[in-house]
N, C-alpha and C positions, 0 to 999 in steps of 0.2 A: 438382377434377381438371383435368388439362390434357393436350393431345396432345403426347407426348414423342417419338414416332417415327411417321413416315409413309412407307410403302413404295409406290412406284408402278412398275408393270411394264407395258411394251408399250402405253402410252397416247400417241397422237399421235407427237410426235418423241422421246419418252422411251422408251428401251429398258428401263432400270432405274435408279431413284434410291432411295436409302435415306437419308431426311432425319432428322437428330436435331435436335429443336426445343426452344426455350426456353419457359418458362412464360408469360412476358410478351410480349416483342417479337421478331418474326422478320422479317428483311429479306432478300429474295432479289434479288440484283443480277446483271447480266450484259448482254452485248450483245443485239441484236435476235435473235429466234428461238432463244434459248438455253433455252427451256422454262419461263420465268417464268409466262406466262399458263396454260400447261398445268397447272402445280402448283395455281394458284388455282382453275381449273375443276374439277380433281380433288377439291379440298376442298369446293367447292360441291356437286358430285354426291353426295359422302358425307354432308356435314352436312345436306343438304336432303332426304335420302331419305325421311324420315318425314313430310314436309310435302306437302299436296295442292297447294300453290301453287308448288312448285319449278319453275324455268324452265330447267333444264339437265339433261341426262342423256346417256347413251351412245345416240346416235341412228342411226348408220350405220357402214359400214365405214371411213369416213374417220377415225374416232376410233381405229382400230387401228394399231399400229406397223407400219411397212414398212421393211425393211432396204434402203436405196437403193444399197448397195455392189455388189449383183448382182441380176439379174432372176430371180425365182423364181415358180413357179406353185403353191407350197404354200399350205395353208389358213392363215388368220390365227391367230396364237397368242392365247390369251385375254388380255384386259385384267385386271389385278389391282390392287386397292387394299387395303392392310392398315394399320389404324389402331390404335395402342397408346397408351392413355391411362394416365397415372400416377394412382394413387389417393392422395388427400391426407387424406381423413377418412372415417369410417364411413358417412356419408350417401351417399358415392359408391357404395359397395357395395350399399346398400339400394335405391337408385334404379335402378342398372344391374345388377341381380342376374343376369339372363340373359346378360350379357356378360362375366362374371368369368372370368379365366384364372388358373390356379394354376401358379406356377413349380415345376417338378418337382424342382429342385435346392435350393429354399429354401422351407420351409413357411410362412415369414412373408411371402413376396413374392407379391403378386397384382397383376394389372393388368386393365384393362377393354379389351376388344378388339372391333373390328368388321372384317369381311372381306367384300370384294366381288369377284365373278368375273363377267366378261362374255365370252361367246363367240359366234361366228357359226357356225351350222350350215346345211347345205344340205338342203332338204326334197326329197321325191321328184320335185317339179316342177323342181328345179334352182334354186330361189330361196333367197337368203340370209335366214335367220331368226335374230334376236337372242335369245339365252337368257341368263339371269342367275341368280345364286345369292348370297344375302346371309346371313351367319351371324355369331354372336357367340361369344366365348370361344374354347375350344380346338378344338372338334369341328365339322367341316363338317356342316351340317344342323341345328346348334343354333339353335332358333327365336329370331328377334328380334321382339319385340312392338312395335307402333306406339307404345304408351304410353311406352316407354323412348326410342325415337328422337325423339319429340316433346319430350323434355327437352333436346335439342341445338338451339341457336338460333344463327344467324349473320346478319350484315348485310354486304352486298357493295356496294362503291363501284367502279363500272366506270371504265376509264381515260378514255374520252371521254363522260362522263356529261352528260346534258342537265339540269343543276341547275335552270335556270329553270323548265322544265316540271315537274320533280319537286316543286317548291315551290308549284305552283299549287293553289288550293283545289279540292277534289273530284277530285283526281288519285288514281288507284289507288296504294296503297302510299306515300302521302305520309307522310314520317317525322314531321312536325309533328303530323299527325292521330294517328299511332300513339302518340306520346308522351302526348297528352291522353287517348287511349282507355284507357291502362293506368295513369294516375295514380290513387292511392288516397287522397291527401290534398292539401290546398293551404293556403296561408297568406293571411289577409286582415288589413288594418290595422284595429285597434280603438283609436283614439287613438294613443298612442305605443307601443302593444304589438302584436306580431304574434300573431294568434290562429290556432291550427291547426284546420282543418276536415276531418273525415273525409269522403272522397268516396265514399259508399256509393251503391247504386243509387237509393235513396230521395232522396238529396241530388241526384243527377244529374237525376232527374225534377223535383225542385223547381226547379232552375236552369233547366231547359227551360220549365217552366210560367211562371216569372217573365218570360222573354223573350217567350213567346207573349202574355202579358197586356199587355205594352207595345205589341205590334204590332196586337193585335185592337181597334183603335178604329175609329170610323165612317169616318174619312178613308181609312185603309189598306184596310179591307174594301170600301169603296165603290170605290176605285180598282181593286182586283183584280177585283171583280165586273163592272165596266164592261168591262175587257179580256176577261174570260171570256165575256160576252155577245156581243161582236164575233166571237169565234172560233166559238162555238156556233151563231150565226146562219148563218154560212157553211157550217158542217158540216152543218146540217140541209138546206140547199139542195143541197149537193154529194153527199150520200149517198142511198141508196135509202130510201124512205119506211118508217118504223117500224123501222128497223134500230138505232135507239137510239144513234147517234153523238153523244157529248157528252163534254166534258172538264171537269175541275175544277182551278182554279188556286189555289195557295197560295204564300206567300213561302218557307216552310220546312216540313218535317216536324218538328214540335216535339218531337224526341227528342234527348237529349244526343249520341248517336252521330252523328246527322245534322248537328247544329249545329257540332260540332268539325270536320267535313269542310270547312266553309266558312271556316276561319281563314285570314286573309291574312298573308303574310309580307312585311313592308315594311322599308325602311331609313329612319330619321329623318334629316331634312335638317339640323336645327340641333342643336348640342351642348347638353347640359342646362344648362350655365352661362349660356347666352344666354336661357333661358326664365324664369329666376328663379322657378321653381316653377309657372308658368302653362302647363300642358300643352296648353291650347287653341291656343296660338300655334305648336305644332309642325306641321310639314308632313312628308310622307313621299314617298320615291321608290318607285315600283313596282320589283319585282325585275328587270323587263325593262330598267330603266335602269342596273342594275349591270353591271360587267364579268364575264366568264366566271370569272375567278379569285375574285372576291368571292362570287359565287353558289355556287361550289364549296365555299368555306370555310363559308358559311352552311349548305349542305346537309350537309356532313360534320359540322358541329356539331349539327345536328338528329339525325343518325344516332347520334352519340355520346351525346347526351342521352337518346334512346330506349333505347339499350343500358344506360346507367347506371341508368335507372329500372327497366327490366325486371330487372336484376341485384338492385337493392335490394328489389324486390317479390317476388323469387324466382319469377317466372312460369315460367322454365325453370331448368335446373340448370347447363348449360354454355353459355358465350357466346364467340363468335368474331367478329372484325371483319376482313374481307378487303378490302384496298385495292390497286388496281392504279394505279401511277403517280400517287402523291399530288402529284407536281410539276406535273401537267397544269394549264396556264393560270396557274401561280403564278410570279412572278419570284423570283430567288434569296433575297431577304430574307424574303419571305413563306414560301418553302419552309422556311427556317430556323425561323421562329416556329411554323409549323404542325407541323413534324416534332419540334421540341423539346416541343411539347405532347403529341404522340402518345407520346413517350418517357416523359412523366410519368404516363401512364395504365397503366403496368405493374402497379400495385397495385390497379387497379379491379376485378380479377377477370374481365377480358376478355382472351382470347388474341388477339394481333394478328399478322396476316400481311400483309406489304407487298411488292410488287414495284416495282422502280425501275431506271431507267438514268440516274439523276441523280447526277453526281459531287458536287453540293452536299449532297444527303442522305447520300451515302456518307461524305463527309468529316465530317459531324456525328454519325455513328453510333458507338456502342460496338462495337468489332470483334467482341466475343462474340455480338452479335446478327446478324451478317452471314453469309449463305451465298452464296458466289460460284458462279454457274452458267456453265459454259463448253461450247461446242459445237465439236468437232473432227471433221471429216468427218461421219459419221452418229452420233456418240457424244456424248451429253450427260453431263457429270460435275458433281459438286458438291463444294465444300469449305466446311464450316462452320469459320470462322476460330477458333472456340473449341476445335476439335479439332486445330488445326495444331500444329506444334512450337514456335510462338512462346512465349517465356517471358513472364512478367508484365512484366518490364522492356522486352522487345521491343514488347509491345502498348502500353505507356505511351508509348514513344518514337514509335511509328507514330501513336498517337492525337494526339499533339502536332504531329507532322510533316505528316500527310496534310492537304492542302488540296484545293480543287476541282480543281486541275490534276493534282497527283500521284495523287489517288485514281482517276484515269482508268486507271491500270494494271490495275485489276480488270476493266475492260471491253475490254481490248486483246487482240490476237492474239499479242502478244509484247512484251517489255520490254527496253530498253537502259538500264541504270543508269550514270550518269556522275557525276563529282566536282563539276563546276561548270558555270557558264553558258557557258563557251567551248565545251565539248564539246556541250552541248545545242543551241547555235546552229549548229554546223557539221556534226553527224552527219547531219541530213536532206539537206544538199547533197552530202555525201560518198556517201550511199547512191545518189543520182541519178548521180553520177560513176561509181560502180561499174557500174551498169546501170540503165536506167529501170525494169526489172522489179522492182528492189529499192526502189522509192519507199516511203518510210516511211508516208505517209498511206494510199496504196492498199493496203498490206499490213496496215493496222490496228496498226502498231507504236507504242508509246508510249515516248518518250525522257524519262526521269525524272531530274531533277537533284537529288541528295541533299544538295547544298550542303555537301560535306565527304567524309568517308571512312567514315561509319557505315552500312556496307552490310549488316551482319549481319541486322537485322530483316527487310529485304527478301529477303535470300538464303534465309531459312528458309521463305518462302512457296513456294519452288520446289525445294529440294534434298533434301527428306525421302526416305528410302528407302521409306516407306510411301506407295503411290500415293493412298491416301485422305486423306493429310495434306499434299498439295502441289497447287498449281495445275497445270492441264493444259497450260499454255502455256510457252514457253521464255523464259528471261531470261539476259542476259549482263551482267556487270559490266565496264565499261571504265574502267580506272584507271591511275594512274602507278605504275611499278615502283619508282622512286626508288633504282635500283641504284647502288652505288658504282662509279664508272667506273674506279677504280684496281684493285680486286680482283674486280669482277664479281659480288659477292655481293648477293642480294636483301635488301631491307630487311625487318625483322620484320613490318611492316605488310603488305607484299606476300606474305610467306609465310603470314600468317594469312588473307589473302584467298584464296589458292590452296587452302587447307585447306577452304574452303566449297564448292568445286567438286563437283558431282555431280548426276546425274539431269537435271532440267530447267534446271540452272544451269551456265553456263560462265563462266570468268574469262579476260579478255584484258588483259594489262598492257603498258604502254609500258616501254621500257628505262629511261628516266629520267622525262621529262615529256611531256605531250601535244604542246606546241608544238615541243619538241626533235625528237620523232619526225617531225613534219610537215616540218621544215626539212631534216633529213638524208635524207629519202626520195628527193630528186632535186635537181639543180642548178636546174631550172625552178621547183620549189616554193620554194626559197630566194629566188630572184629575185622571185617574185610576192609573197612574204610581206614582204620588205624594201621592195618598192615600196608595199605597203599601209601599212607602218609609217611610211614617209616621207610618205605622204599625210596621215597623222594628225599627224606631227611633221616638217614640211618642213625644218627646220634641222638635223635629226639627221644625223650622219656616222657611218658604220660603219668601224671601224679595221682590222678583221681582213681577211685576204686571201681566197684561194680555198678554203681548207679548210672543208668544210661544217660539221664539228663545232664549229669555233671561231666561225663565223658564227652558228650556232644558239645557242651559249652566250651570245654577245653580245646577240642579240635577246632571250633570256630575261631577262638581267640588266636590259635597258632596260624590258621589260614589268613586271618586278618593281619596278623603281625608280619608274616612273610609275603603277603600279597600274591599268593600263588593259587588262588581258587581255580583259575582256568587250567593250570597245569595239573592240579589235583584231579579235576573233573576229566581231563583227557586221559590220565593214567587209570582212573577208576573205570572209565568207559572201555579202555583197552583190556583191563583185567577181567571185566564181566564178559567181554566178547570172547576172550581166549580161554577162560576157565569155566567149563560147563558146570562143575559142581558149585562154584560160587554163584554162577548165573541162576541156577535152579533154586538155590537157597536164599537168594536176595529177596527181601520183602519190599513191596512198593507202598508208600504212604497212600492213604485213601484218596486224598485230594488229587494226587497225580493219576491214580486209576480213573477217577471221575472225569478228569480232563480228557484223557485219551478216549474213554468210552463215549463221551459227549460228542467229540468232534468227528469220530468215525461212525458211530451208530446213528 
């Protein structure tokens, strides 16, 4: 079975989210404070409810949703979590019999459901008291037994985890210890053949006794006894007479469960090839000598190994892995390898939930695994890209096209899509010229160069009539109209672009080309741009006279001939940035102003 739908209502910053989930990998991306951690914590609360060791729950009124749009003195509305698990085989029904829900419209359709309700009540003394109700299946009050809840297991990797501490011997919840605790067999070399050994309780006792037999010689027992006598001598003198203060020292409690708590996690210094089979030459680094990223990978691998073993041994029935910010402490290349490995675990039988604000991870992900979270005012929305209006061809294009830079559009407050590098270089300075209030970076706007005119896949992220199938931010396509100057007709491409307009997507087209519109916007623009071009090509002469349209056409012809539009745009951007007088006198074409105003306002 797997969690196919998770509904969260009135929990922290989330008013309501209805999440449709994948069987394997689920990636929640979004800007800071967009609800990613709240989703993971909600899952931890629900998955861990049947465990005595759970470390999270609804603790106080701070977990209840507050509408910050207006001040109200009303009571907190209840927090609600609803989990809907898909049934994949008869065993699911047998194990979670009390959680079965029957679809009234389809006799063949059943699901496994868990429902959580938390509310704050005021007692007669005026104090807030937390009340909760948990039930399974269809009916409020249907009992959920602990045996069934204990069949749900999850591991959680926090965003700023102290991996070095978690890998230390004798640390509570050490995942290396957990792995050895649940092993039921191991392999040992018998000549050239590997022999399988069943790790029964009798075998565990035998292994512990072998270790005890090695340690219990005269030297070790004498050494321990000497230290013990020193301590007991002082205890006798320090305590009240006949109170019996005395201690006993041992190297270990010789039981399998205690021995494995002391397993050291170390990193070999030399590669195996240098040892030539002589392991006695090997030296080891302590985990404190590793970097944070290295230790995080080791710790994550121990968690994955523990999960895989528990799944193989069927210790529980449902398994989940919750990871916040797997990119923490990892450079981009290690993010790639680690995330690619997580992708490969989808058939392990573990449902994986990841939160991230890493464009590197986003760029490497299958779009169908991504849910984009966005916060606008006090409202958090989600878009599962598998449920968008993107066609298979659109997704394939975006999968090839999205890189670390372009995938940042999913984290932005708005997007300006442009044809090429010239627009991408100049739009930020143009926004500042319009008004410092419209600074691109301060407003969280991403300028995305599609490097051509294939805008449709991006447009479909914003223009759907169904609010649940589009991103909640605005996008504008800034493109050339390529109109025929003789008859004033739009090109077919421009007409197709305008047909995409709708909802959160606007289209702003130049009459002809980007550079042409800049030139004809004002006499001062033309003079500045020609000066910039002459800086790049000092020997160039312009033959046309005072007519702006003719001068603009000549500049475009020269740019096309020398193929240096990008260099020209870069120099123009620098000139406008450095020369305040030029910047203040530069006029922006109306369609560029409209684009900036649309996406920010």
